[in-house]
MIDOSE-1310 file (N, C-alpha, C; in nm, 2 decimals, decimal comma, always signed):
residues 288
xxxx	+0,08/-0,12/+0,01/+0,00/-0,02/-0,02/+0,09/+0,15/-0,01; +0,05/+0,21/-0,07/+0,15/+0,36/-0,09/+0,12/+0,41/+0,05; +0,21/+0,47/+0,09/+0,22/+0,53/+0,22/+0,25/+0,71/+0,18; +0,23/+0,82/+0,30/+0,28/+0,93/+0,24/+0,38/+0,93/+0,21
xxxx	+0,47/+1,01/+0,15/+0,61/+1,03/+0,09/+0,67/+0,93/-0,01; +0,59/+0,80/+0,02/+0,64/+0,69/-0,08/+0,72/+0,75/-0,21; +0,84/+0,71/-0,25/+0,89/+0,73/-0,38/+0,91/+0,63/-0,47; +0,86/+0,53/-0,47/+0,85/+0,43/-0,54/+0,82/+0,43/-0,71
xxxx	+0,87/+0,40/-0,81/+0,83/+0,42/-0,92/+0,79/+0,27/-0,99; +0,71/+0,31/-1,09/+0,71/+0,17/-1,17/+0,77/+0,22/-1,32; +0,76/+0,13/-1,38/+0,86/+0,12/-1,51/+0,80/+0,06/-1,62; +0,83/+0,10/-1,72/+0,78/+0,01/-1,86/+0,91/-0,06/-1,93
xxxx	+0,85/-0,15/-1,99/+0,99/-0,22/-2,07/+0,96/-0,23/-2,22; +1,06/-0,17/-2,29/+1,10/-0,16/-2,43/+1,17/-0,26/-2,47; +1,14/-0,33/-2,62/+1,26/-0,38/-2,68/+1,30/-0,33/-2,83; +1,40/-0,33/-2,85/+1,46/-0,34/-2,94/+1,64/-0,25/-2,91
xxxx	+1,73/-0,21/-3,06/+1,82/-0,17/-3,03/+1,91/-0,05/-2,99; +1,81/+0,03/-3,02/+1,82/+0,17/-2,96/+1,71/+0,25/-2,90; +1,76/+0,35/-2,82/+1,66/+0,40/-2,75/+1,56/+0,47/-2,83; +1,56/+0,48/-2,95/+1,46/+0,56/-3,07/+1,36/+0,49/-3,13
xxxx	+1,39/+0,31/-3,11/+1,34/+0,28/-3,20/+1,32/+0,17/-3,13; +1,19/+0,16/-3,04/+1,15/+0,06/-2,97/+1,00/+0,00/-2,98; +1,00/-0,12/-2,93/+0,82/-0,19/-2,97/+0,85/-0,25/-2,84; +0,67/-0,21/-2,82/+0,65/-0,33/-2,69/+0,64/-0,47/-2,64
xxxx	+0,65/-0,54/-2,79/+0,71/-0,69/-2,80/+0,85/-0,66/-2,88; +0,94/-0,78/-2,82/+1,07/-0,83/-2,94/+0,99/-0,83/-3,08; +1,07/-0,77/-3,19/+1,01/-0,80/-3,29/+0,88/-0,74/-3,35; +0,83/-0,65/-3,27/+0,70/-0,61/-3,31/+0,75/-0,45/-3,39
xxxx	+0,61/-0,39/-3,38/+0,62/-0,26/-3,46/+0,70/-0,16/-3,39; +0,79/-0,07/-3,46/+0,88/+0,02/-3,36/+0,78/+0,14/-3,38; +0,79/+0,21/-3,25/+0,71/+0,34/-3,25/+0,69/+0,31/-3,08; +0,73/+0,28/-2,98/+0,70/+0,30/-2,85/+0,77/+0,41/-2,80
xxxx	+0,72/+0,47/-2,74/+0,76/+0,60/-2,64/+0,79/+0,55/-2,53; +0,92/+0,53/-2,47/+0,98/+0,52/-2,38/+1,10/+0,64/-2,30; +1,01/+0,76/-2,25/+1,09/+0,83/-2,21/+1,24/+0,82/-2,12; +1,36/+0,85/-2,14/+1,47/+0,86/-2,07/+1,48/+0,72/-2,07
xxxx	+1,48/+0,63/-2,15/+1,47/+0,49/-2,17/+1,62/+0,45/-2,15; +1,67/+0,34/-2,04/+1,80/+0,31/-2,03/+1,80/+0,15/-2,06; +1,91/+0,11/-2,09/+1,95/-0,02/-2,10/+1,92/-0,10/-1,98; +1,86/-0,23/-1,95/+1,83/-0,29/-1,82/+1,84/-0,42/-1,86
xxxx	+1,91/-0,51/-1,98/+1,94/-0,64/-1,98/+1,90/-0,66/-2,14; +1,85/-0,78/-2,11/+1,81/-0,87/-2,22/+1,72/-0,99/-2,24; +1,66/-1,00/-2,36/+1,57/-1,13/-2,38/+1,59/-1,22/-2,45; +1,55/-1,35/-2,47/+1,62/-1,43/-2,56/+1,73/-1,49/-2,57
xxxx	+1,80/-1,57/-2,65/+1,91/-1,62/-2,66/+2,01/-1,69/-2,54; +2,10/-1,61/-2,54/+2,20/-1,63/-2,44/+2,16/-1,63/-2,28; +2,21/-1,68/-2,20/+2,19/-1,68/-2,03/+2,29/-1,58/-1,97; +2,26/-1,57/-1,85/+2,38/-1,47/-1,79/+2,48/-1,57/-1,74
xxxx	+2,58/-1,48/-1,69/+2,70/-1,55/-1,66/+2,72/-1,65/-1,56; +2,63/-1,74/-1,54/+2,63/-1,86/-1,39/+2,71/-1,95/-1,45; +2,78/-1,97/-1,56/+2,80/-2,10/-1,60/+2,71/-2,21/-1,65; +2,75/-2,27/-1,76/+2,68/-2,34/-1,83/+2,62/-2,48/-1,76
xxxx	+2,68/-2,50/-1,67/+2,60/-2,65/-1,60/+2,52/-2,57/-1,48; +2,49/-2,47/-1,46/+2,41/-2,41/-1,36/+2,30/-2,37/-1,44; +2,28/-2,39/-1,57/+2,15/-2,36/-1,68/+2,05/-2,43/-1,63; +1,93/-2,38/-1,60/+1,81/-2,47/-1,53/+1,73/-2,54/-1,66
xxxx	+1,72/-2,65/-1,59/+1,68/-2,77/-1,70/+1,50/-2,84/-1,65; +1,45/-2,87/-1,73/+1,34/-2,92/-1,73/+1,34/-3,00/-1,63; +1,25/-3,02/-1,54/+1,20/-3,18/-1,44/+1,17/-3,25/-1,51; +1,13/-3,27/-1,64/+1,04/-3,34/-1,69/+1,11/-3,42/-1,80
xxxx	+1,19/-3,35/-1,86/+1,27/-3,41/-1,99/+1,45/-3,37/-1,94; +1,46/-3,34/-1,88/+1,62/-3,29/-1,86/+1,67/-3,20/-1,96; +1,60/-3,13/-2,04/+1,67/-3,05/-2,15/+1,66/-2,90/-2,06; +1,76/-2,81/-2,13/+1,81/-2,72/-2,07/+1,67/-2,60/-2,08
xxxx	+1,59/-2,50/-2,02/+1,46/-2,42/-2,03/+1,54/-2,32/-2,17; +1,44/-2,25/-2,20/+1,47/-2,14/-2,26/+1,50/-2,03/-2,16; +1,63/-1,92/-2,21/+1,64/-1,82/-2,15/+1,50/-1,68/-2,19; +1,45/-1,69/-2,10/+1,32/-1,56/-2,16/+1,38/-1,43/-2,14
xxxx	+1,41/-1,38/-1,97/+1,47/-1,25/-1,99/+1,58/-1,22/-1,86; +1,69/-1,15/-1,88/+1,75/-1,10/-1,76/+1,76/-0,97/-1,76; +1,73/-0,90/-1,63/+1,67/-0,78/-1,62/+1,73/-0,71/-1,49; +1,80/-0,64/-1,54/+1,86/-0,56/-1,39/+1,75/-0,47/-1,32
xxxx	+1,74/-0,48/-1,20/+1,61/-0,42/-1,09/+1,66/-0,28/-1,11; +1,55/-0,20/-1,07/+1,59/-0,09/-1,01/+1,58/-0,08/-0,84; +1,62/+0,00/-0,76/+1,66/-0,06/-0,63/+1,54/-0,08/-0,55; +1,44/-0,03/-0,56/+1,32/-0,07/-0,52/+1,24/-0,20/-0,54
xxxx	+1,29/-0,29/-0,61/+1,23/-0,39/-0,67/+1,36/-0,53/-0,64; +1,46/-0,49/-0,58/+1,57/-0,55/-0,52/+1,53/-0,62/-0,36; +1,43/-0,70/-0,38/+1,33/-0,77/-0,24/+1,42/-0,84/-0,19; +1,51/-0,92/-0,25/+1,59/-1,04/-0,17/+1,74/-0,98/-0,13
xxxx	+1,75/-0,89/-0,13/+1,89/-0,83/-0,05/+1,94/-0,71/-0,19; +1,97/-0,62/-0,13/+2,05/-0,53/-0,23/+2,17/-0,56/-0,33; +2,23/-0,67/-0,28/+2,36/-0,71/-0,37/+2,27/-0,82/-0,50; +2,15/-0,86/-0,48/+2,12/-0,92/-0,57/+1,99/-0,80/-0,66
xxxx	+2,10/-0,79/-0,78/+2,06/-0,67/-0,83/+1,99/-0,67/-0,98; +1,96/-0,82/-1,00/+1,91/-0,90/-1,16/+1,82/-0,99/-1,11; +1,74/-1,03/-1,22/+1,68/-1,15/-1,22/+1,70/-1,22/-1,38; +1,69/-1,34/-1,38/+1,66/-1,44/-1,50/+1,56/-1,51/-1,48
xxxx	+1,49/-1,51/-1,59/+1,38/-1,62/-1,58/+1,40/-1,71/-1,70; +1,38/-1,83/-1,68/+1,37/-1,96/-1,79/+1,22/-2,02/-1,77; +1,25/-2,10/-1,91/+1,08/-2,14/-1,92/+1,12/-2,32/-1,98; +1,02/-2,40/-1,94/+1,03/-2,53/-2,02/+0,93/-2,51/-2,07
xxxx	+0,80/-2,47/-2,05/+0,69/-2,52/-2,11/+0,65/-2,66/-2,13; +0,69/-2,75/-2,04/+0,65/-2,89/-2,05/+0,58/-2,96/-1,98; +0,44/-2,90/-1,99/+0,34/-2,96/-1,91/+0,31/-3,09/-1,97; +0,32/-3,08/-2,13/+0,28/-3,21/-2,18/+0,39/-3,29/-2,23
xxxx	+0,51/-3,25/-2,22/+0,62/-3,32/-2,25/+0,64/-3,47/-2,22; +0,70/-3,55/-2,26/+0,71/-3,70/-2,19/+0,83/-3,69/-2,08; +0,77/-3,81/-2,00/+0,87/-3,78/-1,86/+1,00/-3,84/-1,93; +1,12/-3,80/-1,89/+1,24/-3,89/-1,90/+1,30/-3,96/-1,80
xxxx	+1,27/-4,09/-1,79/+1,30/-4,14/-1,65/+1,46/-4,10/-1,58; +1,44/-4,08/-1,47/+1,55/-4,05/-1,37/+1,54/-3,93/-1,38; +1,52/-3,83/-1,45/+1,54/-3,70/-1,46/+1,52/-3,61/-1,31; +1,37/-3,60/-1,30/+1,31/-3,56/-1,16/+1,43/-3,60/-1,05
xxxx	+1,42/-3,74/-1,03/+1,53/-3,75/-0,94/+1,64/-3,71/-0,91; +1,71/-3,71/-1,04/+1,86/-3,63/-1,04/+1,85/-3,46/-1,02; +1,77/-3,43/-1,06/+1,73/-3,28/-1,04/+1,73/-3,26/-0,88; +1,65/-3,36/-0,81/+1,63/-3,35/-0,66/+1,75/-3,39/-0,58
xxxx	+1,86/-3,43/-0,67/+1,97/-3,45/-0,56/+2,01/-3,61/-0,55; +1,93/-3,72/-0,63/+1,93/-3,83/-0,61/+2,04/-3,90/-0,66; +2,12/-4,02/-0,58/+2,22/-4,07/-0,64/+2,16/-4,18/-0,75; +2,24/-4,15/-0,91/+2,22/-4,23/-0,96/+2,24/-4,36/-0,98
xxxx	+2,17/-4,46/-1,02/+2,21/-4,60/-1,04/+2,32/-4,61/-1,15; +2,40/-4,71/-1,13/+2,49/-4,74/-1,26/+2,46/-4,70/-1,42; +2,31/-4,76/-1,44/+2,32/-4,73/-1,58/+2,27/-4,59/-1,61; +2,21/-4,52/-1,52/+2,21/-4,37/-1,53/+2,32/-4,30/-1,53
xxxx	+2,43/-4,34/-1,47/+2,53/-4,27/-1,41/+2,64/-4,32/-1,57; +2,57/-4,40/-1,64/+2,69/-4,42/-1,75/+2,62/-4,34/-1,86; +2,52/-4,30/-1,87/+2,41/-4,25/-1,97/+2,47/-4,06/-1,98; +2,54/-4,04/-2,07/+2,59/-3,91/-2,10/+2,50/-3,77/-2,07
xxxx	+2,38/-3,82/-2,12/+2,31/-3,72/-2,11/+2,25/-3,71/-1,96; +2,20/-3,81/-1,89/+2,18/-3,81/-1,75/+2,29/-3,79/-1,64; +2,42/-3,78/-1,69/+2,52/-3,74/-1,65/+2,54/-3,58/-1,62; +2,49/-3,56/-1,74/+2,53/-3,39/-1,73/+2,35/-3,32/-1,67
xxxx	+2,26/-3,42/-1,66/+2,16/-3,35/-1,55/+2,17/-3,39/-1,39; +2,29/-3,46/-1,40/+2,33/-3,49/-1,26/+2,44/-3,37/-1,22; +2,51/-3,39/-1,32/+2,60/-3,23/-1,28/+2,54/-3,09/-1,29; +2,41/-3,10/-1,34/+2,33/-2,94/-1,32/+2,26/-2,94/-1,18
xxxx	+2,25/-3,06/-1,12/+2,16/-3,03/-1,02/+2,31/-3,05/-0,87; +2,41/-3,07/-0,91/+2,52/-3,05/-0,84/+2,57/-2,87/-0,84; +2,56/-2,85/-0,97/+2,59/-2,68/-1,02/+2,47/-2,58/-0,98; +2,38/-2,64/-0,97/+2,22/-2,54/-0,93/+2,27/-2,41/-0,86
xxxx	+2,24/-2,31/-0,92/+2,26/-2,18/-0,85/+2,20/-2,16/-0,71; +2,31/-2,09/-0,61/+2,20/-2,09/-0,49/+2,10/-2,01/-0,49; +2,07/-1,91/-0,57/+1,94/-1,84/-0,59/+1,84/-1,86/-0,65; +1,84/-1,98/-0,72/+1,74/-2,05/-0,83/+1,62/-2,04/-0,76
xxxx	+1,48/-2,03/-0,78/+1,33/-2,04/-0,76/+1,30/-2,14/-0,86; +1,25/-2,25/-0,84/+1,18/-2,35/-0,93/+1,01/-2,28/-0,90; +0,94/-2,25/-1,01/+0,84/-2,20/-1,03/+0,77/-2,28/-1,14; +0,62/-2,35/-1,07/+0,54/-2,42/-1,18/+0,39/-2,37/-1,17
xxxx	+0,35/-2,33/-1,32/+0,25/-2,28/-1,33/+0,12/-2,36/-1,30; +0,00/-2,35/-1,33/-0,10/-2,41/-1,26/-0,16/-2,52/-1,41; -0,11/-2,52/-1,52/-0,10/-2,64/-1,60/+0,01/-2,73/-1,57; +0,11/-2,70/-1,50/+0,23/-2,79/-1,46/+0,35/-2,77/-1,52
xxxx	+0,34/-2,67/-1,59/+0,49/-2,61/-1,69/+0,59/-2,56/-1,60; +0,70/-2,59/-1,61/+0,82/-2,54/-1,53/+0,88/-2,44/-1,54; +0,91/-2,35/-1,45/+0,99/-2,20/-1,49/+1,08/-2,21/-1,38; +1,21/-2,12/-1,41/+1,30/-2,10/-1,31/+1,35/-1,92/-1,27
xxxx	+1,37/-1,89/-1,18/+1,39/-1,77/-1,15/+1,53/-1,77/-1,08; +1,61/-1,71/-1,16/+1,75/-1,66/-1,08/+1,76/-1,54/-1,03; +1,83/-1,52/-0,91/+1,85/-1,38/-0,87/+2,00/-1,38/-0,88; +2,05/-1,22/-0,94/+2,19/-1,25/-0,97/+2,23/-1,14/-0,89
xxxx	+2,38/-1,16/-0,88/+2,47/-1,04/-0,82/+2,49/-0,94/-0,93; +2,54/-0,81/-0,89/+2,60/-0,72/-1,01/+2,71/-0,78/-1,06; +2,82/-0,88/-1,03/+2,91/-0,96/-1,12/+2,85/-1,04/-1,20; +2,76/-1,13/-1,15/+2,70/-1,22/-1,25/+2,63/-1,15/-1,38
xxxx	+2,57/-1,02/-1,34/+2,49/-0,94/-1,43/+2,57/-0,89/-1,55; +2,70/-0,82/-1,48/+2,78/-0,80/-1,60/+2,88/-0,86/-1,65; +2,88/-1,04/-1,59/+2,98/-1,13/-1,66/+2,94/-1,16/-1,82; +3,03/-1,20/-1,87/+2,98/-1,22/-2,02/+2,86/-1,31/-2,04
xxxx	+2,77/-1,32/-2,12/+2,69/-1,42/-2,15/+2,68/-1,54/-2,20; +2,64/-1,64/-2,17/+2,68/-1,77/-2,20/+2,58/-1,85/-2,29; +2,62/-1,93/-2,38/+2,55/-2,02/-2,42/+2,48/-2,14/-2,36; +2,37/-2,19/-2,37/+2,32/-2,32/-2,30/+2,43/-2,46/-2,31
xxxx	+2,44/-2,54/-2,25/+2,53/-2,63/-2,26/+2,52/-2,72/-2,38; +2,61/-2,77/-2,42/+2,63/-2,84/-2,55/+2,49/-2,94/-2,57; +2,43/-2,95/-2,66/+2,34/-3,07/-2,71/+2,40/-3,20/-2,71; +2,35/-3,27/-2,59/+2,44/-3,38/-2,66/+2,29/-3,51/-2,58
xxxx	+2,17/-3,45/-2,63/+2,07/-3,54/-2,60/+2,05/-3,69/-2,68; +2,00/-3,79/-2,61/+1,96/-3,92/-2,67/+1,86/-3,91/-2,78; +1,84/-3,99/-2,90/+1,77/-3,99/-2,97/+1,61/-4,01/-2,92; +1,51/-3,96/-2,94/+1,38/-3,93/-2,92/+1,33/-3,81/-2,82
xxxx	+1,45/-3,75/-2,80/+1,40/-3,59/-2,74/+1,38/-3,48/-2,85; +1,36/-3,52/-2,97/+1,37/-3,45/-3,06/+1,23/-3,36/-3,13; +1,15/-3,46/-3,08/+1,00/-3,42/-3,12/+0,93/-3,32/-3,04; +0,88/-3,19/-3,11/+0,86/-3,12/-3,02/+0,72/-3,13/-2,99
xxxx	+0,67/-3,24/-3,03/+0,52/-3,24/-2,95/+0,54/-3,33/-2,78; +0,69/-3,39/-2,80/+0,69/-3,44/-2,68/+0,81/-3,42/-2,57; +0,88/-3,28/-2,61/+0,98/-3,25/-2,52/+0,97/-3,14/-2,49; +0,84/-3,05/-2,50/+0,86/-2,89/-2,45/+0,92/-2,78/-2,51
xxxx	+0,95/-2,70/-2,50/+1,05/-2,58/-2,52/+1,20/-2,63/-2,46; +1,28/-2,60/-2,54/+1,43/-2,61/-2,48/+1,51/-2,52/-2,55; +1,62/-2,49/-2,48/+1,70/-2,37/-2,53/+1,83/-2,39/-2,66; +1,78/-2,55/-2,68/+1,87/-2,60/-2,81/+1,83/-2,60/-2,92
xxxx	+1,67/-2,59/-2,95/+1,58/-2,58/-3,06/+1,49/-2,47/-3,05; +1,46/-2,40/-2,92/+1,36/-2,28/-2,94/+1,38/-2,18/-2,90; +1,51/-2,11/-2,86/+1,56/-1,98/-2,83/+1,52/-1,87/-2,90; +1,46/-1,78/-2,86/+1,43/-1,63/-2,94/+1,54/-1,56/-2,98
xxxx	+1,53/-1,50/-3,07/+1,64/-1,39/-3,08/+1,66/-1,34/-2,97; +1,79/-1,30/-2,96/+1,83/-1,20/-2,86/+1,80/-1,05/-2,84; +1,76/-0,94/-2,75/+1,73/-0,88/-2,80/+1,73/-0,76/-2,66; +1,79/-0,67/-2,69/+1,80/-0,53/-2,58/+1,67/-0,50/-2,50
xxxx	+1,69/-0,52/-2,37/+1,56/-0,47/-2,31/+1,59/-0,33/-2,23; +1,52/-0,22/-2,24/+1,50/-0,11/-2,20/+1,39/-0,07/-2,11; +1,46/+0,01/-2,01/+1,33/+0,02/-1,89/+1,29/+0,21/-1,91; +1,22/+0,26/-1,90/+1,17/+0,38/-1,86/+1,07/+0,43/-1,73
xxxx	+1,09/+0,53/-1,69/+0,95/+0,53/-1,58/+0,83/+0,55/-1,65; +0,74/+0,49/-1,56/+0,59/+0,48/-1,60/+0,53/+0,60/-1,52; +0,47/+0,71/-1,56/+0,41/+0,84/-1,47/+0,27/+0,81/-1,49; +0,19/+0,86/-1,39/+0,08/+0,87/-1,40/-0,04/+0,78/-1,38
xxxx	+0,05/+0,65/-1,32/-0,04/+0,55/-1,30/-0,05/+0,57/-1,15; -0,21/+0,57/-1,12/-0,24/+0,57/-1,00/-0,22/+0,46/-0,90; -0,16/+0,32/-0,96/-0,15/+0,22/-0,87/-0,01/+0,20/-0,83; +0,07/+0,29/-0,87/+0,22/+0,28/-0,84/+0,26/+0,27/-0,69
xxxx	+0,33/+0,16/-0,65/+0,33/+0,15/-0,50/+0,21/+0,09/-0,43; +0,10/+0,02/-0,50/+0,00/+0,00/-0,40/-0,01/-0,17/-0,45; -0,05/-0,26/-0,35/-0,05/-0,42/-0,42/-0,22/-0,42/-0,47; -0,19/-0,49/-0,60/-0,28/-0,50/-0,68/-0,39/-0,56/-0,62
xxxx	-0,52/-0,52/-0,64/-0,65/-0,57/-0,58/-0,78/-0,59/-0,66; -0,82/-0,73/-0,68/-0,91/-0,69/-0,80/-1,06/-0,60/-0,70; -1,05/-0,59/-0,59/-1,18/-0,55/-0,54/-1,15/-0,40/-0,49; -1,04/-0,37/-0,53/-0,99/-0,23/-0,53/-0,95/-0,18/-0,36
xxxx	-0,92/-0,29/-0,26/-0,87/-0,26/-0,18/-0,72/-0,19/-0,15; -0,72/-0,09/-0,06/-0,60/-0,04/-0,04/-0,57/+0,11/-0,12; -0,68/+0,12/-0,22/-0,68/+0,21/-0,32/-0,65/+0,21/-0,43; -0,61/+0,07/-0,46/-0,61/+0,00/-0,60/-0,69/+0,01/-0,70
xxxx	-0,69/+0,06/-0,80/-0,80/+0,07/-0,88/-0,76/-0,02/-1,01; -0,82/-0,10/-1,04/-0,81/-0,23/-1,12/-0,84/-0,16/-1,25; -0,78/-0,21/-1,34/-0,78/-0,18/-1,50/-0,93/-0,20/-1,54; -0,97/-0,11/-1,61/-1,12/-0,13/-1,69/-1,24/-0,14/-1,60
xxxx	-1,19/-0,08/-1,48/-1,28/-0,11/-1,35/-1,38/+0,10/-1,38; -1,33/+0,17/-1,42/-1,40/+0,29/-1,42/-1,42/+0,37/-1,53; -1,54/+0,44/-1,54/-1,59/+0,49/-1,65/-1,52/+0,64/-1,65; -1,41/+0,66/-1,59/-1,34/+0,80/-1,57/-1,25/+0,80/-1,74
xxxx	-1,28/+0,91/-1,83/-1,22/+0,88/-1,96/-1,09/+0,92/-1,93; -1,02/+0,98/-1,85/-0,87/+0,98/-1,84/-0,82/+0,83/-1,79; -0,89/+0,77/-1,70/-0,84/+0,66/-1,65/-0,85/+0,56/-1,75; -0,97/+0,54/-1,83/-0,97/+0,47/-1,94/-0,87/+0,49/-2,07
xxxx	-0,83/+0,60/-2,11/-0,72/+0,63/-2,17/-0,57/+0,60/-2,13; -0,56/+0,60/-2,00/-0,45/+0,53/-1,93/-0,42/+0,38/-1,95; -0,52/+0,31/-1,92/-0,54/+0,18/-1,95/-0,52/+0,13/-2,09; -0,59/+0,20/-2,19/-0,56/+0,20/-2,32/-0,40/+0,16/-2,35
xxxx	-0,35/+0,32/-2,31/-0,17/+0,34/-2,35/-0,12/+0,23/-2,29; -0,14/+0,19/-2,17/-0,05/+0,06/-2,12/-0,07/-0,08/-2,14; -0,18/-0,08/-2,23/-0,24/-0,23/-2,25/-0,11/-0,31/-2,33; -0,07/-0,43/-2,30/+0,02/-0,46/-2,37/+0,15/-0,47/-2,38
xxxx	+0,17/-0,39/-2,25/+0,33/-0,31/-2,22/+0,38/-0,39/-2,13; +0,50/-0,46/-2,12/+0,57/-0,55/-1,98/+0,60/-0,42/-1,91; +0,61/-0,47/-1,77/+0,64/-0,37/-1,68/+0,69/-0,42/-1,52; +0,74/-0,35/-1,48/+0,75/-0,33/-1,33/+0,66/-0,25/-1,23
xxxx	+0,61/-0,29/-1,14/+0,50/-0,22/-1,05/+0,36/-0,15/-1,15; +0,26/-0,08/-1,08/+0,19/+0,00/-1,15/+0,07/-0,11/-1,15; -0,04/-0,09/-1,26/-0,13/-0,17/-1,28/-0,10/-0,29/-1,34; -0,15/-0,42/-1,29/-0,14/-0,52/-1,37/-0,27/-0,52/-1,45
xxxx	-0,22/-0,63/-1,58/-0,38/-0,65/-1,65/-0,37/-0,79/-1,67; -0,40/-0,87/-1,54/-0,43/-1,02/-1,60/-0,52/-1,02/-1,72; -0,52/-1,16/-1,77/-0,63/-1,18/-1,87/-0,73/-1,25/-1,83; -0,71/-1,30/-1,69/-0,82/-1,36/-1,60/-0,87/-1,31/-1,49
xxxx	-0,84/-1,37/-1,36/-0,90/-1,31/-1,24/-0,78/-1,29/-1,19; -0,75/-1,14/-1,08/-0,66/-1,11/-1,06/-0,62/-1,24/-0,95; -0,47/-1,24/-0,95/-0,44/-1,32/-0,89/-0,39/-1,29/-0,74; -0,43/-1,34/-0,64/-0,46/-1,27/-0,48/-0,29/-1,28/-0,43
xxxx	-0,28/-1,19/-0,34/-0,20/-1,20/-0,29/-0,04/-1,14/-0,33; -0,09/-1,04/-0,44/+0,04/-0,99/-0,50/+0,07/-0,86/-0,43; +0,18/-0,81/-0,45/+0,24/-0,72/-0,36/+0,27/-0,60/-0,47; +0,32/-0,47/-0,42/+0,35/-0,40/-0,54/+0,46/-0,41/-0,63
xxxx	+0,55/-0,50/-0,59/+0,66/-0,53/-0,65/+0,66/-0,67/-0,77; +0,56/-0,62/-0,88/+0,52/-0,69/-0,94/+0,61/-0,71/-1,08; +0,64/-0,79/-1,18/+0,70/-0,78/-1,30/+0,59/-0,86/-1,40; +0,52/-0,79/-1,46/+0,44/-0,81/-1,56/+0,50/-0,87/-1,71
xxxx	+0,51/-0,97/-1,75/+0,51/-0,99/-1,87/+0,42/-1,02/-1,96; +0,44/-0,99/-2,12/+0,34/-1,03/-2,19/+0,42/-1,16/-2,31; +0,32/-1,25/-2,38/+0,33/-1,33/-2,44/+0,43/-1,30/-2,54; +0,55/-1,42/-2,54/+0,61/-1,37/-2,65/+0,77/-1,31/-2,62
xxxx	+0,79/-1,24/-2,50/+0,88/-1,16/-2,46/+0,97/-1,30/-2,44; +1,09/-1,27/-2,52/+1,21/-1,38/-2,46/+1,20/-1,53/-2,54; +1,06/-1,54/-2,59/+1,01/-1,64/-2,62/+0,93/-1,73/-2,58; +0,90/-1,67/-2,43/+0,79/-1,73/-2,34/+0,66/-1,78/-2,41
xxxx	+0,59/-1,89/-2,36/+0,51/-1,93/-2,42/+0,36/-1,90/-2,32; +0,27/-1,80/-2,30/+0,17/-1,77/-2,21/+0,05/-1,80/-2,31; +0,04/-1,86/-2,42/-0,07/-1,88/-2,50/-0,16/-1,78/-2,55; -0,09/-1,64/-2,53/-0,13/-1,53/-2,59/-0,17/-1,43/-2,49
xxxx	-0,13/-1,47/-2,35/-0,17/-1,39/-2,23/-0,06/-1,31/-2,16; -0,07/-1,28/-2,03/+0,02/-1,24/-1,94/+0,07/-1,31/-1,82; +0,19/-1,26/-1,78/+0,22/-1,37/-1,67/+0,27/-1,23/-1,54; +0,24/-1,27/-1,44/+0,26/-1,18/-1,30/+0,36/-1,27/-1,25
xxxx	+0,49/-1,21/-1,19/+0,59/-1,25/-1,13/+0,63/-1,16/-1,01; +0,57/-1,20/-0,87/+0,60/-1,11/-0,76/+0,75/-1,15/-0,73; +0,81/-1,02/-0,73/+0,95/-1,02/-0,68/+0,99/-1,04/-0,51; +0,83/-0,99/-0,44/+0,89/-0,97/-0,30/+0,86/-1,14/-0,26
xxxx	+0,77/-1,19/-0,31/+0,69/-1,33/-0,24/+0,76/-1,44/-0,32; +0,78/-1,41/-0,47/+0,81/-1,53/-0,58/+0,68/-1,58/-0,63; +0,56/-1,55/-0,58/+0,47/-1,58/-0,63/+0,46/-1,58/-0,80; +0,42/-1,69/-0,87/+0,41/-1,65/-1,04/+0,30/-1,72/-1,08
xxxx	+0,18/-1,64/-1,20/+0,11/-1,70/-1,25/+0,10/-1,68/-1,35; +0,04/-1,73/-1,44/-0,01/-1,64/-1,58/-0,14/-1,71/-1,64; -0,22/-1,66/-1,70/-0,35/-1,67/-1,82/-0,33/-1,65/-1,93; -0,41/-1,70/-1,99/-0,46/-1,65/-2,13/-0,60/-1,59/-2,19
């Protein structure tokens, strides 16, 4: 909830290679206005400098997840410590993928039987479990798809970007209808992410609420012409803080520190919808 003297800001995300030619989605029509835009990371393509062995893997297939976005956070949004200055989000989209025997147990730290230990692919899955980043949070959506959030130090954010681990998958893990998304086949083109301050949003610094608790004004809930114009101008924009625009019901328990991502950013598959990631609580949800 906003308090008197609160200086919290909200920020919009734009995508492109120059501040004057930005779009609201990577590869979309250029023409987004983002005053005082500054580079804040990238989406798609390579991951942050955490070491290839620590690249998050699907708990269903063992394949490396796609890198969705790495974003340097304004100070207000560094909710797990000032030293954790950025976040990286990955997606497996593996809710209908075929289970690969042993993968889930290995990623949970189980000792592999001799047959699994001799399998080069499963040996790398075991190595990924051992190299797991200490700030990785496993996220599962309502349909069972896996995601991973990693909070990064300034050194990790500034480190050279890395490619996913080498592709050594066995036969049978190449069918797109059985494997889900993975970084070897489905990575989106790497695109620079910019942020700029969002002004005029009445919900900056207020926890989102479907019923308007705490003074929050749900999107599209007012006949006020100025607010209607504001909602229209914000529709489809990924952002930090301010008004969230879920495609279905408002998720419960969100704080003001929400990263809302639109479908397609960094290759994320949200079925045409939007995702809400709460940087305070780690809550994650999306709908189409």
